VOPAGU-2260 file (C-alpha; in pm, 1 decimal, decimal comma):
REM VOPAGU-2260
SITE   aa  ch    i         X         Y         Z
SITE  MET   A    0     529,7   -1411,7      52,9
SITE  THR   A    1     388,3   -1253,5    -254,0
SITE  ARG   A    2     139,7   -1063,2      52,4
SITE  LEU   A    3     430,7    -854,1     153,5
SITE  VAL   A    4     466,8    -522,1      48,4
SITE  THR   A    5     516,6    -505,1    -336,8
SITE  ILE   A    6     851,9    -331,3    -463,1
SITE  ILE   A    7     866,2     -91,7    -742,5
SITE  LEU   A    8    1231,1       5,2    -806,0
SITE  LEU   A    9    1230,6     342,6    -992,8
SITE  SER   A   10    1512,0     262,5   -1178,9
SITE  GLY   A   11    1656,0     557,1   -1366,3
SITE  TYR   A   12    1507,1     795,4   -1080,8
SITE  PHE   A   13    1808,7     996,2   -1057,4
SITE  GLY   A   14    1978,1     904,0   -1369,8
SITE  LEU   A   15    2195,4    1211,6   -1541,0
SITE  HIS   A   16    1980,4    1172,4   -1871,0
SITE  ALA   A   17    1659,3    1127,2   -1725,8
SITE  GLN   A   18    1351,5    1338,6   -1852,3
SITE  GLU   A   19    1297,0    1510,7   -1514,6
SITE  LYS   A   20    1030,5    1729,8   -1440,8
SITE  THR   A   21     997,7    1977,8   -1110,9
SITE  PHE   A   22     706,9    2064,9    -922,0
SITE  GLU   A   23     730,6    2375,0    -723,9
SITE  ARG   A   24     484,9    2534,1    -499,2
SITE  GLU   A   25     475,1    2766,8    -198,7
SITE  TYR   A   26     248,4    2818,3     116,6
SITE  THR   A   27     177,8    3045,8     379,8
SITE  TYR   A   28     -32,5    2937,2     699,7
SITE  ASN   A   29    -194,1    3188,9     949,6
SITE  ALA   A   30    -172,9    3073,0    1310,1
SITE  SER   A   31    -494,0    3055,6    1523,3
SITE  GLU   A   32    -450,8    3086,4    1922,8
SITE  ILE   A   33    -386,6    2729,5    1930,4
SITE  ASP   A   34    -114,1    2702,7    1670,9
SITE  SER   A   35     273,6    2591,0    1737,0
SITE  LYS   A   36     540,6    2640,9    1514,3
SITE  LEU   A   37     498,9    2239,0    1524,7
SITE  SER   A   38     139,2    2250,5    1423,4
SITE  CYS   A   39     204,0    2500,0    1150,5
SITE  ARG   A   40     452,2    2292,0     968,1
SITE  ALA   A   41     267,8    2000,8     983,9
SITE  ILE   A   42     -21,0    2172,7     823,6
SITE  ALA   A   43     214,7    2332,0     551,0
SITE  ILE   A   44     371,6    2032,7     462,4
SITE  ASN   A   45      38,6    1833,0     448,6
SITE  GLN   A   46    -102,1    2134,7     202,5
SITE  LEU   A   47     200,4    2142,3      -5,2
SITE  ARG   A   48     199,2    1791,2     -36,0
SITE  SER   A   49    -172,3    1763,1    -182,6
SITE  ILE   A   50    -122,4    2084,9    -374,0
SITE  LEU   A   51     206,9    1921,7    -597,0
SITE  LEU   A   52      31,4    1563,3    -581,3
SITE  ASN   A   53    -277,3    1712,9    -746,7
SITE  GLU   A   54     -64,8    1932,0    -973,2
SITE  LEU   A   55     126,8    1619,0   -1098,8
SITE  GLY   A   56    -194,1    1389,8   -1176,1
SITE  VAL   A   57    -317,0    1674,0   -1403,5
SITE  TYR   A   58      67,5    1669,1   -1549,7
SITE  VAL   A   59      16,2    1258,6   -1582,9
SITE  GLN   A   60    -314,7    1299,5   -1728,6
SITE  SER   A   61    -229,2    1567,9   -1997,4
SITE  GLU   A   62     123,0    1422,4   -2091,2
SITE  SER   A   63     -70,5    1066,5   -2093,1
SITE  LEU   A   64     221,0     920,4   -1941,6
SITE  LEU   A   65     -34,4     635,6   -1822,7
SITE  LYS   A   66    -295,0     509,2   -2040,3
SITE  THR   A   67    -659,2     381,7   -2026,9
SITE  SER   A   68    -550,6      76,2   -2087,6
SITE  ASP   A   69    -339,9      76,4   -1783,9
SITE  ILE   A   70    -664,1     132,0   -1543,9
SITE  ASP   A   71    -924,5    -152,0   -1740,9
SITE  GLY   A   72    -940,3      58,9   -2041,8
SITE  LYS   A   73   -1093,2     403,9   -1868,7
SITE  PHE   A   74   -1048,5     701,4   -1694,2
SITE  SER   A   75   -1251,2     694,6   -1405,2
SITE  GLN   A   76   -1414,0    1033,4   -1246,5
SITE  ASP   A   77   -1183,3    1091,7    -982,6
SITE  PHE   A   78    -878,6    1000,5   -1209,2
SITE  VAL   A   79    -658,4    1260,6   -1112,5
SITE  GLU   A   80    -740,4    1207,6    -748,8
SITE  ASN   A   81    -628,4     862,5    -799,6
SITE  ILE   A   82    -297,3     964,9    -971,9
SITE  ALA   A   83    -240,8    1178,9    -736,0
SITE  THR   A   84    -269,8     908,9    -438,0
SITE  ILE   A   85     -68,1     641,8    -620,6
SITE  SER   A   86     187,5     895,9    -637,6
SITE  ALA   A   87     205,5     973,1    -283,3
SITE  GLY   A   88     354,8     644,0    -256,9
SITE  ILE   A   89     600,8     702,2    -512,3
SITE  THR   A   90     727,1    1066,4    -465,0
SITE  LYS   A   91     904,9    1244,9    -236,9
SITE  LEU   A   92     796,6    1612,2    -108,7
SITE  GLU   A   93    1156,9    1810,8     -59,1
SITE  VAL   A   94    1099,9    2104,7     148,6
SITE  LEU   A   95    1314,0    2395,8     -17,8
SITE  ASP   A   96    1258,4    2705,7     222,7
SITE  GLU   A   97    1066,5    2771,9     503,2
SITE  LYS   A   98     979,3    3071,5     774,2
SITE  TRP   A   99     784,2    3124,3    1094,4
SITE  ASP   A  100     750,5    3475,8    1282,6
SITE  GLY   A  101     522,4    3334,7    1503,1
SITE  GLU   A  102     227,6    3424,9    1338,2
SITE  THR   A  103     237,7    3316,3     995,5
SITE  PHE   A  104     422,4    3009,1     852,7
SITE  TRP   A  105     571,4    2997,9     521,5
SITE  MET   A  106     723,6    2701,3     321,1
SITE  ARG   A  107     836,7    2614,3     -28,9
SITE  ALA   A  108     861,5    2268,5    -133,4
SITE  SER   A  109     898,5    2083,4    -463,5
SITE  ILE   A  110     841,5    1690,6    -606,5
SITE  THR   A  111    1067,8    1597,5    -886,4
SITE  VAL   A  112    1049,4    1314,7   -1119,0
SITE  ASP   A  113    1128,9    1115,8   -1436,1
SITE  ASN   A  114     889,3    1092,1   -1684,6
SITE  LYS   A  115     992,3     722,0   -1762,6
SITE  SER   A  116    1051,4     591,4   -1401,0
SITE  LEU   A  117     702,3     761,6   -1335,5
SITE  GLU   A  118     517,0     599,4   -1604,4
SITE  GLU   A  119     694,4     251,8   -1488,7
SITE  SER   A  120     566,8     306,4   -1095,6
SITE  LEU   A  121     233,9     446,7   -1154,7
SITE  ARG   A  122     152,2     153,2   -1422,9
SITE  GLY   A  123     268,3    -120,4   -1154,6
SITE  LEU   A  124     101,9      76,4    -852,2
SITE  SER   A  125    -206,8     147,3   -1061,1
SITE  ALA   A  126    -217,8    -257,6   -1096,1
SITE  ASN   A  127    -151,8    -314,7    -735,9
SITE  LYS   A  128    -514,7    -253,7    -550,0
SITE  GLN   A  129    -375,0    -379,9    -204,1
SITE  LYS   A  130     -93,5     -76,0    -229,2
SITE  LEU   A  131    -361,4     149,2    -374,7
SITE  LYS   A  132    -643,0      88,2    -124,8
SITE  GLU   A  133    -353,0     117,3     171,9
SITE  LEU   A  134    -254,7     448,2      49,9
SITE  ASN   A  135    -626,6     553,2       8,3
SITE  GLU   A  136    -650,0     468,2     379,5
SITE  VAL   A  137    -365,7     688,1     462,4
SITE  LYS   A  138    -510,8     980,3     257,5
SITE  GLN   A  139    -863,9     931,1     411,9
SITE  LYS   A  140    -681,7     931,9     751,3
SITE  LEU   A  141    -517,7    1258,3     685,5
SITE  ASN   A  142    -841,0    1391,9     550,0
SITE  GLU   A  143   -1023,7    1340,5     853,7
SITE  ALA   A  144    -742,1    1492,2    1043,1
SITE  VAL   A  145    -750,8    1829,6     872,2
SITE  GLN   A  146   -1152,3    1846,8     899,3
SITE  GLU   A  147   -1119,8    1800,0    1209,4
SITE  ILE   A  148    -825,4    2032,9    1324,6
SITE  GLU   A  149   -1076,4    2295,1    1145,9
SITE  ALA   A  150   -1355,0    2207,9    1331,1
SITE  LEU   A  151   -1133,0    2254,6    1655,9
SITE  LYS   A  152   -1006,2    2576,3    1525,6
SITE  ARG   A  153   -1406,8    2703,6    1498,7
SITE  GLU   A  154   -1494,6    2547,9    1868,4
SITE  VAL   A  155   -1201,2    2771,8    2007,3
SITE  GLN   A  156   -1319,4    3090,1    1833,1
SITE  LYS   A  157   -1657,9    3055,5    1952,3
SITE  ASN   A  158   -1572,9    2922,2    2292,2
SITE  GLY   A  159   -1251,2    3045,6    2472,1
SITE  ASP   A  160   -1282,7    2870,0    2788,2
SITE  ASP   A  161   -1237,3    2551,7    2659,4
SITE  GLN   A  162    -936,3    2642,2    2431,1
SITE  LEU   A  163    -719,0    2435,6    2705,7
SITE  LEU   A  164    -946,0    2100,4    2656,7
SITE  GLN   A  165    -937,5    2154,5    2251,8
SITE  SER   A  166    -580,5    2257,1    2210,4
SITE  LYS   A  167    -502,7    1935,1    2338,5
SITE  LYS   A  168    -756,5    1786,3    2064,8
SITE  TYR   A  169    -566,4    1997,1    1840,3
SITE  ARG   A  170    -226,2    1837,9    1903,3
SITE  SER   A  171    -377,8    1506,6    1880,9
SITE  GLU   A  172    -480,8    1576,1    1548,4
SITE  ILE   A  173    -183,0    1716,1    1453,5
SITE  ASN   A  174      12,8    1440,5    1550,5
SITE  VAL   A  175    -215,5    1234,6    1274,9
SITE  LEU   A  176     -20,3    1462,5    1008,7
SITE  ILE   A  177     294,9    1406,3    1150,4
SITE  ALA   A  178     308,3    1085,1    1158,5
SITE  SER   A  179     159,5     999,9     841,3
SITE  ASP   A  180     440,8    1218,2     686,6
SITE  PHE   A  181     680,4     948,5     865,3
SITE  LEU   A  182     463,4     694,4     707,8
SITE  TYR   A  183     480,9     871,0     342,7
SITE  ASN   A  184     850,6     875,6     379,6
SITE  GLY   A  185     856,3     484,3     541,7
SITE  VAL   A  186     658,8     386,2     161,3
SITE  LEU   A  187     860,2     561,5     -22,2
SITE  LYS   A  188    1208,0     418,4     130,1
SITE  ALA   A  189    1045,2      74,7      82,7
SITE  GLU   A  190     986,5     120,7    -260,6
SITE  LEU   A  191    1325,5     166,9    -313,3
SITE  HIS   A  192    1420,9    -150,0    -102,5
SITE  ASP   A  193    1577,2      74,3     154,1
SITE  PHE   A  194    1398,8    -137,1     415,9
SITE  ASN   A  195    1602,6     -65,0     688,6
SITE  GLY   A  196    1567,9     346,6     622,0
SITE  ALA   A  197    1175,9     234,6     597,4
SITE  ILE   A  198    1170,5      92,9     918,6
SITE  GLU   A  199    1324,6     445,4    1077,3
SITE  GLU   A  200    1028,6     625,5     903,8
SITE  TYR   A  201     756,7     396,9    1033,9
SITE  SER   A  202     923,3     422,3    1423,9
SITE  LYS   A  203     931,8     782,7    1383,1
SITE  ALA   A  204     531,4     765,6    1324,9
SITE  ILE   A  205     517,7     515,5    1596,5
SITE  GLU   A  206     644,6     715,2    1814,4
SITE  ILE   A  207     401,1    1020,8    1738,0
SITE  ASP   A  208     133,4     787,4    1724,2
SITE  PRO   A  209     166,5     461,3    1957,3
SITE  GLN   A  210    -181,9     364,2    1800,2
SITE  TYR   A  211    -108,2     369,9    1424,8
SITE  GLY   A  212    -182,4      47,9    1291,9
SITE  LYS   A  213     -83,5      75,2     955,2
SITE  ALA   A  214     307,8     201,2    1063,6
SITE  TYR   A  215     305,8     -98,0    1271,5
SITE  TYR   A  216     197,1    -318,0     955,1
SITE  ASP   A  217     391,3    -155,8     688,0
SITE  ARG   A  218     728,3    -193,5     966,3
SITE  GLY   A  219     631,1    -557,0     995,1
SITE  THR   A  220     630,0    -607,9     613,4
SITE  ALA   A  221     989,1    -414,1     574,5
SITE  LYS   A  222    1119,2    -653,6     882,7
SITE  ALA   A  223    1004,7    -963,5     654,0
SITE  ALA   A  224    1207,5    -826,7     384,5
SITE  LEU   A  225    1488,5    -852,1     570,5
SITE  GLU   A  226    1424,3   -1175,3     665,8
SITE  ASP   A  227    1352,4   -1055,4    1087,1
SITE  PHE   A  228    1034,9   -1238,0    1077,9
SITE  ARG   A  229    1045,8   -1244,1    1491,2
SITE  GLY   A  230    1049,0    -870,4    1468,7
SITE  ALA   A  231     800,3    -885,3    1189,7
SITE  ILE   A  232     571,7   -1108,0    1398,6
SITE  MET   A  233     591,5    -859,2    1671,5
SITE  ASP   A  234     466,9    -596,0    1450,3
SITE  PHE   A  235     163,7    -829,1    1319,9
SITE  ASN   A  236      86,5    -837,3    1673,2
SITE  LYS   A  237      36,0    -501,2    1725,0
SITE  ALA   A  238    -128,5    -431,4    1420,0
SITE  ILE   A  239    -370,9    -681,1    1493,9
SITE  GLU   A  240    -420,4    -564,1    1868,2
SITE  ILE   A  241    -537,9    -246,0    1731,9
SITE  ASP   A  242    -740,1    -377,2    1490,3
SITE  ALA   A  243    -869,2    -704,2    1507,9
SITE  GLU   A  244    -994,4    -718,5    1128,8
SITE  ASN   A  245    -678,7    -655,0     983,8
SITE  LEU   A  246    -669,7    -958,3     703,4
SITE  ASP   A  247    -348,3    -837,3     536,3
SITE  ALA   A  248    -151,0    -847,2     920,8
SITE  TYR   A  249    -320,2   -1201,1     952,2
SITE  VAL   A  250    -181,8   -1293,6     670,0
SITE  ASN   A  251     148,3   -1179,1     655,9
SITE  ARG   A  252     182,9   -1294,9    1035,2
SITE  GLY   A  253     115,1   -1605,5     904,2
SITE  ASN   A  254     372,6   -1593,7     648,0
SITE  SER   A  255     599,7   -1520,9     887,4
SITE  LYS   A  256     510,7   -1788,0    1108,0
SITE  ALA   A  257     571,4   -2053,4     791,0
SITE  MET   A  258     912,1   -1913,0     733,6
SITE  LEU   A  259     982,8   -1996,0    1100,2
SITE  ASN   A  260     844,3   -2324,5    1042,1
SITE  ASP   A  261     560,8   -2250,9    1307,0
SITE  LEU   A  262     353,3   -2416,0    1083,1
SITE  ARG   A  263      21,3   -2462,7    1300,7
SITE  GLY   A  264      74,4   -2104,2    1434,1
SITE  ALA   A  265      82,3   -2021,6    1054,8
SITE  ILE   A  266    -205,2   -2208,0     937,6
SITE  PHE   A  267    -407,9   -2050,4    1276,7
SITE  ASP   A  268    -337,8   -1717,7    1109,2
SITE  PHE   A  269    -451,1   -1822,2     730,5
SITE  SER   A  270    -778,6   -1929,0     869,4
SITE  LYS   A  271    -855,3   -1601,3    1077,7
SITE  ALA   A  272    -777,8   -1456,1     733,4
SITE  ILE   A  273   -1047,5   -1712,0     588,3
SITE  GLU   A  274   -1314,5   -1599,4     833,9
SITE  ILE   A  275   -1237,0   -1182,0     794,7
SITE  ASP   A  276   -1319,2   -1290,9     416,0
SITE  PRO   A  277   -1411,6   -1608,6     295,0
SITE  LYS   A  278   -1318,2   -1528,9     -58,3
SITE  ASP   A  279    -923,0   -1454,0      16,9
SITE  ALA   A  280    -764,3   -1672,9    -268,9
SITE  PHE   A  281    -406,1   -1635,6    -127,9
SITE  ALA   A  282    -490,4   -1734,4     243,8
SITE  TYR   A  283    -662,6   -2045,6      91,6
SITE  ASN   A  284    -313,0   -2106,0    -105,0
SITE  ASN   A  285     -75,5   -2048,4     177,9
SITE  ARG   A  286    -299,3   -2244,1     457,1
SITE  GLY   A  287    -295,0   -2521,5     151,4
SITE  LEU   A  288      86,1   -2499,5     148,8
SITE  ALA   A  289     111,6   -2536,4     529,8
SITE  LYS   A  290     -87,9   -2797,5     572,1
SITE  LEU   A  291     116,8   -3029,1     293,7
SITE  ARG   A  292     401,8   -2943,6     464,3
SITE  LEU   A  293     262,3   -3099,4     787,7
SITE  GLY   A  294     176,6   -3397,9     578,1
SITE  GLN   A  295    -192,3   -3306,9     566,1
SITE  LYS   A  296    -230,6   -3386,4     193,4
SITE  TYR   A  297    -611,6   -3417,8     157,1
SITE  ASN   A  298    -711,0   -3057,4     332,7
SITE  GLY   A  299    -434,5   -2905,5     203,8
SITE  CYS   A  300    -497,8   -2982,7    -163,2
SITE  LEU   A  301    -883,7   -2888,3     -55,1
SITE  ASP   A  302    -735,3   -2515,3      37,9
SITE  LEU   A  303    -547,1   -2510,2    -279,8
SITE  SER   A  304    -864,9   -2598,3    -494,5
SITE  LYS   A  305   -1051,5   -2321,3    -338,4
SITE  ALA   A  306    -757,3   -2108,0    -414,1
SITE  GLY   A  307    -756,4   -2206,2    -761,7
SITE  GLU   A  308   -1153,9   -2149,1    -771,3
SITE  LEU   A  309   -1103,7   -1766,0    -632,2
SITE  GLY   A  310    -883,3   -1694,9    -881,8
SITE  HIS   A  311    -507,4   -1769,8    -755,1
SITE  LYS   A  312    -372,7   -1944,0   -1056,9
SITE  ARG   A  313     -35,2   -2068,2    -906,9
SITE  ALA   A  314    -234,4   -2284,9    -682,3
SITE  TYR   A  315    -298,3   -2496,0    -968,1
SITE  ASP   A  316      55,7   -2529,7   -1043,1
SITE  ALA   A  317     100,1   -2659,1    -670,1
SITE  ILE   A  318    -201,4   -2908,7    -720,6
SITE  LYS   A  319      -8,0   -3058,0   -1020,9
SITE  ARG   A  320     304,2   -3087,3    -800,1
SITE  PHE   A  321     155,1   -3205,6    -487,6
SITE  CYS   A  322    -174,5   -3334,2    -490,7
SITE  LYS   A  323    -158,5   -3594,9    -769,2
């Protein structure tokens, strides 16, 4: 089940003797004609998270908490941005105070980290290409929602007659921000092994946005971590229904089916993943193991060999054990 969410325990995160660093900022948002308290709050949280995470990224770089050797020996041009993205998965934004007077929404928030745990977690996540990809996808969805929100506000100012229609679109984009906030909270709880808490957060995200494929996928991985494989399969089904090219949902659904001894179903899912990405070594490896369990030694060993060729080193251990 190694394809499922990689857990990085933030040991000492709440330790009494840890060297903690707190970043605190405030933000004021002037409401437009189509804003509500809920929309203002969602925008304020999103803005403060972006501000605080970018500040954390600058701090990580200045303090050299993540060495160049940890990221392929060099800093990329968007190093700070990438660190901010990674940090979103391991830091929780805490709202300290907020005020709403019907026209402006003011909020003060903070994030607190300790250097040792932050350094360990950043190193682990920076090496986890799949998790970084997922966090970047969430960030991209947030950015697209923010851009659409700004465009809708400009449209309302230009064309008041269409305000009702635009306000409906506006609420839809605001829901993206709210759902993504729940998703971030779920990711953090999963990193801390609080899978039940993570499931609650993912479920809130889905309640806000029933077509949020990533929330179903992440809820599925959390259920699988709790060995609720039937529940996990239901979530992966939904993720695939929303995005038929979701390779990881096929792989993890296959893993869950294998855990329930539905080996033919597992092979089907691993094969679908290979159709999407013929170079997915993990899918070849797991399909090979499933075939071996069904007594298909020749084909199973072929898959393991292919997995090894594609870089899955553990496949060779299985070959030595089962393919003599």
